[in-house]
GUSE-30808 format. One record per residue: residue in one letter; y, x negated, z of N, C-alpha, C in turn. Coordinates in steps of 0.02 Angstrom, whole numbers. Each point is the difference from the previous one (the first is absolute). Example, Ala and Ser with C-alpha at 12.3 -4.5 7.8 and 13.67 -1.06 7.14 Angstrom:
['a' [-284 -660 390] [59 45 0] [60 -45 0]]
['s' [53 18 -36] [59 -42 3] [55 39 37]]
//
This chain:
['m' [1375 572 1921] [-67 14 -32] [-54 28 56]]
['y' [-39 40 -20] [-64 30 36] [-46 -57 39]]
['t' [-9 12 62] [-46 -50 36] [-72 41 17]]
['p' [-54 -18 -29] [-53 40 20] [-14 7 66]]
['g' [21 -42 46] [-12 10 75] [28 54 37]]
['w' [45 32 -42] [28 70 42] [-51 48 5]]
['v' [-41 8 -40] [-41 69 -9] [-45 1 59]]
['p' [-40 -40 38] [-41 16 63] [41 19 48]]
['s' [65 -40 12] [32 38 64] [26 64 -18]]
['a' [17 16 -65] [26 66 -12] [-56 51 13]]
['l' [-63 -11 -20] [-57 42 5] [-8 13 75]]
['s' [16 -46 45] [-15 13 84] [64 51 14]]
['r' [49 -12 -32] [49 50 23] [-6 82 -27]]
['r' [-26 -5 -58] [-14 70 -20] [-56 23 37]]
['s' [-52 -35 20] [-59 27 39] [36 21 68]]
['a' [42 -28 34] [34 21 63] [41 59 -10]]
['l' [26 6 -54] [46 62 -5] [-45 65 -20]]
['w' [-55 -20 -36] [-48 57 -7] [-21 34 62]]
['g' [-23 -56 42] [-26 21 62] [54 38 36]]
['g' [54 -13 -7] [66 38 37] [3 72 -28]]
['l' [-9 3 -69] [2 65 -23] [-72 46 9]]
['a' [-50 -34 15] [-65 38 20] [10 28 70]]
['a' [33 -46 48] [16 23 62] [41 65 -8]]
['a' [42 7 -44] [50 56 1] [-36 53 -34]]
['g' [-47 -22 -47] [-41 69 -24] [-43 36 49]]
['a' [-26 -41 55] [-37 30 40] [36 41 49]]
['l' [68 -3 4] [36 39 35] [26 69 -38]]
['a' [-45 34 -32] [13 45 -56] [57 60 38]]
['a' [25 23 -47] [47 61 22] [55 -30 45]]
['g' [30 -53 -16] [55 -18 34] [-4 -40 69]]
['c' [-60 -45 -3] [-14 -37 55] [-19 34 66]]
['s' [-44 59 -5] [-19 33 57] [-24 -40 56]]
['n' [6 18 61] [-23 -37 53] [-68 25 24]]
['t' [-32 43 -36] [-68 28 10] [-48 -46 -15]]
['p' [-45 -26 35] [-56 -53 -26] [-39 31 -49]]
['v' [-22 -44 -56] [-38 28 -51] [-80 -13 -2]]
['t' [-13 -47 44] [-74 -11 20] [-11 -8 68]]
['g' [-66 0 14] [-18 -7 68] [-17 65 26]]
['p' [-46 5 62] [-10 72 21] [50 23 47]]
['a' [-2 69 -3] [56 38 49] [-28 -2 67]]
['p' [35 -6 64] [-11 2 62] [-43 63 19]]
['p' [-60 -10 41] [-26 54 22] [41 58 38]]
['p' [-17 58 -15] [47 55 43] [-22 -5 67]]
['t' [38 38 48] [-8 -14 74] [-65 41 19]]
['g' [-47 -29 24] [-55 43 32] [-54 -38 -42]]
['t' [-2 -34 -63] [-45 -19 -42] [-30 -56 30]]
['p' [-74 -18 1] [-18 -61 31] [17 -56 -34]]
['a' [0 -52 23] [20 -68 -24] [-34 -7 -49]]
['p' [19 -42 -60] [-46 -20 -54] [-53 -55 20]]
['s' [-46 -10 -47] [-58 -43 21] [34 -73 -5]]
['p' [-37 -48 43] [27 -69 6] [7 -31 -65]]
['t' [-41 18 -49] [-11 -30 -78] [13 61 -35]]
['p' [54 26 -18] [16 57 -41] [-7 -36 -86]]
['t' [-16 56 -35] [3 -19 -76] [72 -19 -24]]
['p' [-2 -58 -27] [79 -18 -15] [26 48 -52]]
['a' [68 20 8] [36 52 -38] [11 -30 -65]]
['p' [-9 41 -50] [17 -38 -62] [72 -9 -6]]
['t' [22 -51 -41] [67 -21 -11] [9 0 -63]]
['a' [64 8 -12] [26 11 -78] [3 -71 -30]]
['p' [-22 -14 -51] [-2 -65 -36] [77 -21 -13]]
['a' [13 -73 14] [75 -21 1] [15 15 -82]]
['p' [63 12 -12] [26 3 -62] [-9 -74 -27]]
['t' [-27 -15 -58] [12 -61 -26] [31 5 -76]]
['g' [25 -65 -18] [24 2 -59] [-4 -80 -24]]
['p' [10 -15 -70] [-13 -59 -28] [72 -46 20]]
['p' [-17 -64 6] [63 -43 14] [29 -18 -59]]
['r' [38 59 -27] [31 -3 -53] [87 21 -1]]
['v' [32 -10 -50] [63 16 -6] [7 69 22]]
['l' [36 22 44] [11 69 16] [49 38 -58]]
['v' [-17 60 -8] [38 41 -51] [41 56 33]]
['v' [72 5 -16] [40 51 27] [27 50 -60]]
['g' [-18 54 7] [19 39 -51] [81 5 6]]
['h' [38 -14 -51] [79 -5 -4] [13 73 -3]]
['r' [37 31 50] [29 59 -2] [-59 53 -15]]
['g' [-68 -15 10] [-62 41 -22] [-34 -37 -51]]
['a' [-17 39 -47] [-28 -17 -67] [49 27 -47]]
['s' [46 -40 11] [64 19 -49] [-6 -15 -76]]
['g' [-48 -39 -21] [-25 -3 -75] [-32 62 -22]]
['y' [-18 45 43] [-38 59 -16] [29 78 13]]
['r' [54 -16 52] [29 64 18] [61 -13 29]]
['p' [47 48 -10] [73 -15 32] [-2 -22 70]]
['e' [42 -59 3] [5 -37 59] [4 42 63]]
['h' [-15 -22 62] [18 24 63] [-17 72 14]]
['t' [-45 26 -38] [-29 63 8] [-77 -3 45]]
['l' [-17 52 24] [-62 -9 34] [-55 -7 -46]]
['a' [19 31 -58] [-55 -14 -56] [-10 -77 -21]]
['a' [51 -34 4] [5 -76 -14] [-39 -24 46]]
['y' [23 13 70] [-33 -34 59] [-78 6 -1]]
['e' [-20 64 -14] [-73 20 11] [-36 -43 -58]]
['l' [29 -2 -55] [-37 -21 -53] [-3 -72 9]]
['a' [49 -40 25] [-14 -76 13] [-52 -14 47]]
['i' [-4 42 60] [-48 -12 44] [-76 12 -23]]
['r' [2 61 -37] [-70 25 -21] [-27 -67 -68]]
['m' [60 -33 -19] [-19 -49 -38] [-34 -65 26]]
['g' [20 3 70] [-20 -65 33] [48 -31 35]]
['a' [63 6 -12] [52 -33 28] [-1 -12 76]]
['d' [14 -53 33] [-7 -17 74] [61 36 28]]
['a' [55 0 -34] [67 45 36] [40 16 -55]]
['v' [40 40 19] [51 23 -37] [77 -9 24]]
['d' [47 -16 -45] [67 -16 2] [44 69 -3]]
['v' [37 8 65] [41 53 5] [78 -5 7]]
['d' [34 0 -41] [80 -12 10] [24 58 30]]
['l' [49 -15 54] [24 52 40] [76 4 -1]]
['v' [15 63 -19] [87 9 -10] [10 65 51]]
['p' [74 8 25] [5 59 42] [35 44 -36]]
['t' [-16 75 21] [36 49 -13] [73 10 40]]
['r' [44 54 -15] [48 -6 29] [3 27 77]]
['d' [-61 27 17] [-26 17 65] [-53 -51 40]]
['g' [7 -60 -41] [-34 -51 31] [-77 -3 -4]]
['a' [-41 56 -43] [-63 -9 -12] [-20 -59 -46]]
['l' [-61 -24 6] [-7 -67 -35] [-53 26 -64]]
['v' [21 0 -54] [-35 20 -62] [-27 -61 -44]]
['a' [-49 13 -42] [-26 -50 -40] [35 -6 -64]]
['r' [41 -43 -5] [37 -9 -71] [16 -71 2]]
['h' [-2 -20 -72] [13 -86 -6] [85 -11 8]]
['e' [35 48 -11] [79 -3 7] [25 58 27]]
['p' [61 1 39] [25 54 5] [25 35 -60]]
['e' [20 -29 -55] [18 42 -51] [-69 29 -35]]
['i' [-2 72 -7] [-57 42 -25] [7 22 -57]]
['g' [55 -6 -42] [-1 28 -64] [-51 -24 -48]]
['g' [-31 -54 2] [-34 -24 -49] [-80 12 12]]
['t' [-13 15 78] [-60 14 22] [-27 74 19]]
['t' [57 45 -7] [-14 70 19] [33 39 -62]]
['d' [-16 72 17] [40 46 -48] [69 24 30]]
['v' [24 -51 40] [66 36 29] [59 9 -60]]
['a' [-2 -39 -54] [43 1 -47] [-11 76 -47]]
['e' [-56 29 4] [-6 63 -36] [14 60 45]]
['r' [21 -17 71] [11 60 46] [65 9 6]]
['p' [24 61 -28] [81 22 -3] [25 -1 65]]
['e' [-45 18 61] [27 10 55] [25 -58 46]]
['f' [-24 -67 -41] [24 -61 20] [43 -42 -39]]
['a' [28 38 -51] [30 -42 -50] [61 -28 29]]
['s' [33 32 57] [58 -19 25] [-1 -67 47]]
['r' [-71 -5 16] [-13 -58 39] [0 -77 -31]]
['r' [4 3 -69] [2 -57 -40] [56 -43 23]]
['t' [-7 -70 10] [56 -35 25] [-17 -80 -17]]
['t' [60 -28 23] [-9 -72 -11] [1 -34 62]]
['k' [-43 -48 9] [-5 -35 72] [-7 -79 -14]]
['q' [24 -43 41] [-16 -68 -8] [-52 -23 63]]
['i' [-62 -28 -23] [-38 -19 47] [-19 -63 -12]]
['d' [9 -43 50] [-22 -72 11] [38 -28 -65]]
['g' [65 12 -25] [33 -32 -47] [-13 24 -67]]
['t' [-39 45 -3] [-16 34 -77] [29 70 -2]]
['t' [21 19 -49] [35 67 -13] [-57 49 -25]]
['y' [-13 53 22] [-51 47 -32] [30 73 1]]
['t' [-10 31 -58] [15 73 8] [-60 45 -14]]
['g' [2 49 33] [-56 39 10] [-3 51 63]]
['w' [-57 16 29] [-15 42 54] [-39 -42 53]]
['f' [32 12 60] [-16 -53 43] [-33 37 68]]
['t' [-60 -30 35] [-30 39 45] [39 7 62]]
['t' [52 -39 3] [47 9 64] [34 54 -7]]
['d' [5 35 -67] [45 57 15] [-42 75 -11]]
['f' [-63 -9 17] [-49 46 0] [-34 15 62]]
['t' [-3 56 36] [-57 9 49] [-77 -9 -17]]
['l' [-35 -6 55] [-70 5 -22] [-24 67 -29]]
['a' [28 55 30] [-17 61 -34] [26 2 -70]]
['e' [45 -23 -18] [22 -4 -78] [-33 -44 -46]]
['m' [-24 -66 40] [-37 -40 -47] [-72 21 -8]]
['r' [-24 49 55] [-68 33 -18] [5 43 -66]]
['t' [49 29 -15] [9 43 -67] [-11 -38 -58]]
['l' [9 -71 9] [-5 -36 -61] [-65 -24 -29]]
['r' [-11 -23 -55] [-67 -21 -28] [3 -64 -26]]
['a' [-45 -40 8] [3 -80 -36] [-16 2 -60]]
['k' [26 -62 -33] [-17 3 -74] [-2 -74 -6]]
['e' [-31 -26 -67] [-9 -74 -12] [70 -29 -13]]
['r' [-11 -62 38] [62 -30 -7] [20 -41 -50]]
['i' [-59 -32 -45] [16 -25 -58] [-44 27 -49]]
['p' [24 58 -31] [-44 39 -46] [-14 -27 -68]]
['q' [42 -56 -23] [3 -23 -68] [-62 -56 13]]
['t' [-17 -23 53] [-57 -55 7] [-56 42 15]]
['r' [4 48 49] [-53 41 17] [0 73 -18]]
['p' [-10 9 -66] [6 74 -29] [-59 41 33]]
['h' [-58 -30 12] [-53 41 23] [18 25 75]]
['n' [35 -30 40] [25 30 66] [48 58 -7]]
['t' [29 9 -63] [35 50 9] [-27 67 0]]
['l' [-66 3 -11] [-36 59 1] [-8 32 71]]
['y' [25 -45 41] [4 31 76] [73 11 21]]
['d' [42 -10 -40] [65 12 19] [8 76 25]]
['g' [33 8 61] [14 69 23] [-64 29 53]]
['r' [-46 -41 -5] [-66 27 40] [9 -12 83]]
['f' [29 -62 7] [-9 -21 75] [62 0 29]]
['p' [0 17 75] [65 0 44] [9 -57 11]]
['l' [64 -17 23] [17 -61 53] [-33 3 59]]
['v' [-9 -48 33] [-34 1 61] [29 -44 51]]
['t' [-22 12 61] [30 -40 58] [-46 -54 21]]
['f' [19 -45 36] [-46 -55 17] [-60 17 47]]
['d' [19 59 47] [-53 33 37] [-56 33 -43]]
['e' [29 26 -63] [-57 37 -32] [-51 -49 -45]]
['v' [40 -68 -11] [-40 -50 -36] [-55 -26 58]]
['l' [24 -7 50] [-57 -30 59] [-43 61 15]]
['d' [18 70 -2] [-51 40 5] [-59 3 -46]]
['l' [22 -17 -68] [-40 -2 -60] [-50 -62 15]]
['l' [36 -55 18] [-50 -67 19] [-47 13 57]]
['d' [25 50 54] [-45 0 50] [-70 41 -16]]
['r' [19 52 -57] [-62 30 -14] [-40 -33 -47]]
['l' [23 -43 -45] [-39 -48 -48] [-37 -46 41]]
['v' [21 -33 58] [-39 -41 43] [-61 39 28]]
['l' [10 59 17] [-54 34 25] [-49 19 -51]]
['e' [19 18 -57] [-47 20 -65] [-31 -65 -21]]
['l' [43 -56 -19] [-35 -43 -37] [-27 -59 49]]
['r' [12 9 77] [-33 -48 44] [20 -60 1]]
['r' [47 -32 -32] [31 -62 -1] [75 -11 24]]
['p' [26 -62 4] [67 -2 32] [44 10 -74]]
['v' [66 23 20] [45 31 -39] [62 -32 26]]
['g' [33 -58 -32] [70 -19 30] [48 34 -34]]
['v' [58 -14 36] [67 31 -25] [58 -50 7]]
['l' [37 -10 -64] [54 -53 14] [82 31 -10]]
['p' [19 40 54] [66 36 -16] [46 -56 -10]]
['e' [43 9 -41] [56 -49 -16] [68 38 25]]
['v' [49 -32 41] [64 21 4] [44 -19 -43]]
['k' [25 53 -37] [33 -10 -54] [91 -10 20]]
['h' [38 -34 -22] [66 -8 -6] [29 13 77]]
['s' [-35 -59 42] [17 15 75] [73 -6 14]]
['t' [37 -46 -17] [65 -6 13] [42 63 -24]]
['y' [-11 23 -62] [39 61 -32] [-20 62 43]]
['f' [-54 14 15] [-26 54 34] [31 7 75]]
['a' [2 -53 27] [28 -16 81] [80 16 -13]]
['s' [33 -23 -60] [64 10 3] [26 74 -10]]
['l' [-45 57 -27] [9 55 -3] [-21 49 56]]
['g' [-33 -43 58] [-15 38 52] [-62 22 11]]
['l' [-46 -21 -65] [-71 22 -9] [-37 -53 -8]]
['p' [-11 -49 53] [-50 -54 4] [-66 29 -11]]
['v' [-45 -45 -35] [-67 17 -16] [-54 -24 62]]
['e' [19 -48 34] [-39 -39 38] [-20 52 59]]
['p' [47 35 39] [-16 35 60] [-52 51 -17]]
['g' [1 40 -53] [-36 51 -20] [-79 -31 -17]]
['l' [-2 -52 -27] [-64 -46 -24] [-39 -10 71]]
['v' [44 -35 47] [-27 -21 54] [-25 59 46]]
['e' [37 61 7] [-17 49 22] [-69 37 -24]]
['t' [-4 -7 -66] [-52 36 -24] [-57 -37 5]]
['l' [1 -78 -13] [-62 -37 25] [-23 -2 77]]
['r' [47 9 42] [-19 8 60] [-35 60 22]]
['r' [36 59 -24] [-33 71 6] [-67 1 -12]]
['r' [-18 -37 -68] [-66 11 -21] [-47 -57 3]]
['g' [26 -50 57] [-42 -47 26] [-13 -51 -60]]
['r' [51 -25 -39] [-21 -37 -56] [60 -53 13]]
['d' [19 -23 56] [58 -55 8] [-41 -63 24]]
['g' [-66 -5 8] [-31 -64 22] [-22 -40 -59]]
['a' [-27 -55 36] [-6 -60 -56] [-59 16 -48]]
['d' [-46 41 19] [-67 14 -30] [3 79 -24]]
['s' [56 27 -24] [6 63 -6] [7 18 -74]]
['g' [-14 -56 -49] [-6 8 -70] [71 7 -30]]
['v' [57 -16 35] [66 17 -25] [30 -79 -15]]
['i' [39 -11 -42] [40 -62 -13] [70 27 -26]]
['i' [51 -7 41] [72 18 -15] [34 -52 -53]]
['q' [28 30 -51] [29 -52 -35] [76 8 -18]]
['s' [34 -38 -27] [68 12 -17] [34 -63 -25]]
['f' [48 1 -57] [39 -47 -23] [52 -33 49]]
['e' [9 39 48] [54 -25 42] [-39 -35 60]]
['t' [45 -42 36] [-32 -49 42] [27 19 78]]
['a' [56 31 13] [11 17 61] [-36 39 30]]
['n' [-15 63 -38] [-39 59 26] [-73 -20 15]]
['l' [-28 -51 -41] [-61 -18 16] [5 -41 76]]
['r' [38 -40 6] [6 -30 60] [13 46 65]]
['a' [31 42 -13] [5 60 51] [-60 35 7]]
['l' [-42 19 -48] [-58 31 4] [-55 -33 35]]
['r' [12 -70 -9] [-54 -37 33] [-3 9 74]]
['t' [55 18 26] [-3 19 75] [-24 61 18]]
['q' [-4 46 -47] [-6 82 18] [-66 20 -24]]
['v' [-34 -38 -40] [-81 23 -24] [-32 -71 4]]
['a' [-70 6 -1] [-41 -47 -4] [-27 -15 -74]]
['c' [10 56 -40] [-11 -9 -71] [4 -65 -34]]
['p' [-42 -28 -49] [32 -49 -34] [57 26 -44]]
['l' [42 -69 -5] [60 25 -42] [0 -49 -73]]
['l' [40 27 -47] [-18 -26 -58] [70 -10 -42]]
['q' [16 -60 -5] [70 -9 -29] [-4 -12 -84]]
['l' [37 53 -32] [0 13 -69] [56 -58 -17]]
['v' [-12 -30 -55] [52 -43 -29] [8 18 -72]]
['d' [59 3 -25] [15 27 -65] [14 -59 -38]]
['a' [15 8 -63] [19 -48 -58] [37 -53 20]]
['a' [-6 -62 -35] [51 -59 20] [65 27 -11]]
['g' [55 -17 47] [58 12 -5] [32 61 27]]
['t' [-46 37 19] [11 63 43] [8 -23 75]]
['r' [39 49 33] [13 -12 77] [-18 66 34]]
['p' [-43 -8 52] [-4 64 40] [66 28 21]]
['a' [-9 68 2] [60 27 25] [35 -2 66]]
['d' [-46 -15 46] [25 -20 69] [31 -62 10]]
['l' [-22 -56 -54] [29 -63 3] [71 1 -32]]
['v' [3 53 -50] [70 0 -34] [39 47 47]]
['a' [-10 34 39] [43 37 57] [15 -43 55]]
['a' [-48 -52 10] [20 -51 57] [29 -54 -31]]
['g' [21 -7 -65] [47 -66 -29] [-51 -52 -11]]
['d' [-64 12 6] [-47 -50 -5] [-12 -24 -79]]
['p' [5 -62 -16] [0 -15 -82] [-84 -1 -19]]
['r' [-38 -11 42] [-70 -15 -25] [-20 61 -46]]
['t' [-30 -28 -51] [-39 25 -53] [-85 3 13]]
['s' [-30 36 -41] [-60 2 -9] [-40 -76 2]]
['e' [34 -36 -40] [-24 -65 -7] [-8 -37 70]]
['a' [51 20 40] [7 -35 67] [-52 19 42]]
['l' [-18 63 -2] [-47 47 38] [-77 -34 -5]]
['v' [-9 -31 -62] [-62 -24 -18] [-7 -74 -4]]
['t' [45 -26 33] [-10 -75 9] [-42 -19 55]]
['p' [-42 -57 11] [-38 -6 58] [34 20 64]]
['q' [73 -8 8] [35 13 65] [6 65 2]]
['g' [20 35 -62] [10 78 6] [-71 36 19]]
['l' [-55 -27 -31] [-53 35 20] [-29 -16 70]]
['r' [16 -53 38] [-17 -10 64] [47 61 45]]
['e' [62 -5 -31] [50 60 58] [-36 58 -15]]
['i' [-13 27 -60] [-42 66 -18] [-59 10 43]]
['a' [-40 -65 -7] [-67 9 47] [10 10 76]]
['g' [62 -4 22] [22 14 79] [0 64 11]]
['y' [2 46 -49] [3 76 24] [-49 46 -50]]
['a' [-22 -34 -67] [-49 29 -38] [-59 -24 -1]]
['t' [-47 34 -30] [-71 -28 -14] [-12 -5 -75]]
['w' [41 42 -43] [-13 -4 -71] [68 -16 -40]]
['l' [-16 -42 -54] [56 7 -43] [-11 28 -65]]
['g' [42 51 -25] [-1 35 -57] [35 -20 -63]]
['p' [-3 -46 -40] [37 -34 -39] [-2 42 -68]]
['t' [49 12 -44] [-7 20 -59] [-50 -58 -49]]
['k' [-40 34 -48] [-42 -49 -24] [24 -57 -30]]
['e' [71 6 -23] [42 -59 -37] [11 -55 33]]
['l' [-1 4 68] [13 -61 54] [-61 -22 13]]
['i' [-55 11 -32] [-58 -36 7] [-24 -29 -73]]
['i' [8 43 -54] [-11 -32 -68] [65 32 -37]]
['p' [45 -52 -7] [70 23 -27] [-11 16 -71]]
['l' [49 38 -28] [2 26 -63] [55 -34 -29]]
['g' [-4 -24 -60] [63 -32 -51] [37 67 -35]]
['p' [61 -17 -32] [33 51 -30] [-35 39 -46]]
['d' [-51 -24 -31] [-45 36 -50] [-63 33 35]]
['d' [4 -1 62] [-56 22 40] [-57 -38 15]]
['a' [-3 -60 -41] [-47 -39 6] [-16 -28 65]]
['a' [-62 0 24] [-19 -27 65] [9 -73 10]]
['g' [32 -21 52] [5 -72 9] [-51 -23 52]]
['a' [4 -65 21] [-41 -33 46] [0 29 79]]
['p' [-57 21 31] [13 27 63] [40 -47 50]]
['t' [22 35 42] [48 -31 47] [-54 -23 69]]
['f' [33 -28 49] [-34 -17 65] [3 58 47]]
['l' [19 64 -20] [17 48 39] [-53 26 54]]
['v' [-60 11 -34] [-62 21 40] [-14 -55 47]]
['r' [-8 -56 -30] [-26 -48 42] [46 -18 62]]
['d' [70 -1 -14] [54 -6 65] [3 52 40]]
['a' [-21 59 -29] [5 65 58] [-59 6 41]]
['q' [-67 -18 -35] [-50 -14 47] [-3 -61 48]]
['a' [42 -52 -19] [-6 -53 39] [68 25 61]]
['a' [32 54 1] [50 22 44] [-36 58 45]]
['n' [-75 3 -19] [-45 63 37] [29 59 -32]]
['l' [16 11 -60] [12 65 -24] [-43 19 -54]]
['r' [-16 60 -3] [-42 23 -42] [38 30 -68]]
['v' [-26 -10 -55] [47 18 -66] [-34 62 -33]]
['m' [48 41 -10] [-17 58 -41] [57 21 -59]]
['p' [-17 -26 -58] [57 5 -51] [-5 74 -34]]
['y' [68 11 -22] [9 70 -41] [29 -14 -57]]
['t' [-7 51 -57] [-46 51 -6] [-39 -8 -53]]
['f' [-75 8 9] [-47 -1 -56] [0 57 -37]]
['r' [12 -5 -65] [-14 62 -44] [-34 -23 -65]]
['n' [-26 53 -31] [-39 -7 -63] [35 3 -63]]
['e' [52 28 -7] [41 0 -64] [22 -65 -17]]
['n' [12 -4 -62] [25 -61 -29] [66 -17 19]]
['e' [49 40 13] [76 -13 17] [-4 -39 66]]
['f' [-52 22 50] [4 -38 68] [-37 -60 0]]
['l' [-32 -30 -63] [-36 -54 6] [38 -56 -39]]
['p' [-21 -71 13] [29 -46 -37] [-17 8 -74]]
['a' [45 -35 -42] [2 13 -71] [-74 -17 -27]]
['g' [-26 -56 33] [-63 -34 -34] [-61 56 23]]
['r' [5 48 41] [-45 44 13] [14 65 -20]]
['r' [41 9 -53] [7 66 -32] [-40 9 -60]]
['r' [-19 64 -14] [-47 18 -51] [33 51 -53]]
['g' [-8 -15 -61] [9 59 -53] [60 -22 -42]]
['g' [26 -53 33] [70 -20 -46] [68 40 16]]
['p' [54 -17 -34] [69 40 25] [-17 73 -14]]
['a' [-37 18 -50] [3 76 -16] [-51 36 46]]
['a' [-35 -35 54] [-42 35 41] [29 54 32]]
['p' [-29 56 12] [34 57 44] [18 -30 66]]
['a' [42 41 28] [25 -25 64] [-59 2 56]]
['d' [-42 48 -10] [-63 0 58] [-58 -36 -15]]
['t' [14 -47 -51] [-59 -50 -19] [-9 -44 68]]
['y' [-70 -9 15] [-19 -50 52] [2 -63 -26]]
['g' [9 -56 35] [-1 -66 -16] [-57 -33 42]]
['d' [1 -66 0] [-51 -32 32] [9 -1 79]]
['a' [-14 50 29] [30 -1 81] [-64 -45 32]]
['f' [-63 12 -19] [-47 -34 36] [14 -77 -5]]
['g' [25 -30 -46] [20 -67 -10] [57 -11 58]]
['e' [51 31 -1] [54 -3 51] [-28 -7 71]]
['y' [-40 52 12] [-37 3 74] [-37 -56 12]]
['r' [-46 -34 -46] [-31 -56 5] [40 -68 24]]
['q' [50 2 -34] [50 -57 9] [29 -2 66]]
['y' [19 66 36] [28 4 63] [-52 -3 51]]
['v' [-59 32 -19] [-57 -21 56] [-17 -76 4]]
['a' [-2 -31 -50] [-8 -71 3] [47 -42 36]]
['l' [63 35 4] [52 -43 26] [-10 18 74]]
['g' [-37 40 22] [-14 19 75] [32 47 34]]
['v' [28 57 -38] [42 40 23] [-56 48 53]]
['d' [22 31 53] [-37 33 47] [-4 77 -21]]
['a' [49 31 -32] [-9 67 -19] [53 22 -60]]
['v' [-6 46 -30] [54 24 -61] [10 71 19]]
['f' [70 11 -29] [16 74 -17] [-19 4 -73]]
['s' [-27 66 -9] [-8 14 -57] [4 82 -25]]
['d' [34 1 -51] [2 77 -24] [-63 33 -29]]
['d' [-54 -47 -11] [-74 17 -26] [-37 -26 47]]
['p' [-23 35 50] [-50 -33 53] [-65 -15 -26]]
['d' [-22 48 -50] [-70 -17 -26] [-2 -54 -36]]
['t' [48 -22 -35] [1 -61 -48] [9 -52 57]]
['a' [49 -3 46] [-3 -56 43] [-66 -16 44]]
['l' [-36 54 21] [-61 -1 36] [-60 -27 -53]]
['a' [6 6 -56] [-49 -19 -52] [16 -78 -2]]
['a' [57 -17 -6] [19 -69 -19] [-14 -37 57]]
['v' [17 10 60] [-14 -35 63] [-65 -5 22]]
['t' [-42 46 -23] [-71 -5 29] [-48 -18 -57]]
['t' [22 -40 -49] [-43 -29 -62] [32 -71 -5]]
//
């Protein structure tokens, strides 16, 4: 059951993280080393300044409320096709504190923003006759997929494709934008965020997710080296760079802990699932083992954040009825982990049965009681949320 005492400690953690993002925001355009305040040194031959010079104006420190932080999940994917610059920009303009960017490699090793290596459902590749022969079947982390895969395309070929809505039945309004936006690299996402930091004069964070680490490494296309190289090159590999690296696997996060100073976030999937690296190593542990008090302490040895699926905090029954909250938020925070559950969405199908509206005949895009769901998780003391609808999330966590 929920313990009210969790909330004050969670607020202090949120304030600390906001301070870190604020520091990152002050380092606009990729953490430049150029000072942004203070007088320039006098040129050679210029008389020394007065012993009591007028103080130079200083930029006000970015401030923010001690509230739950909001991460735009794949951008503002409730309103634009996911992982497009349009989705990321809309999320930030709505006020999201950061955006979530899934990374997968191309055949020539470029990192592109896609949720999965299979792109038949999120691009127009199936409509492109020149790529018809690329359709194939692959097994990824124990699951068989048929379609088109990023690892069979060069970056130049990927750039010819256009994004489309992943769940058109649920989000028919997003199909208006099908075909309008190209696929983008991680560098291009960071370029956008740098521009928005300068324009909006506030911190903007980014949460790159390493997808399918073990699988891509087995192909000779590991994601981590390119991610680390990009962060180092752009000066975003520090503790206050506004970057949080996330993964469902554990071994790669342990390795990244020695390569970058960025905070790390351990994602945890639904009960009964096993991280792919544990499967490959013959480790029998499942998600349930990772979120025991002992498992959480182990995660805290390399990660700062825990990113559980919402149902590990408030389980759903067979009829999608919400059950009693678990102790996960309390236990994770006791292990000195911050908690960022995923994924909050407005539509009925993503909400517990008791929060759905309009009855069984309601259109698929009908919104349910999303505010009620946010309130329940905020009351449980979560530190941040992944949301497809950042405007809804911000309205929920600030009221």
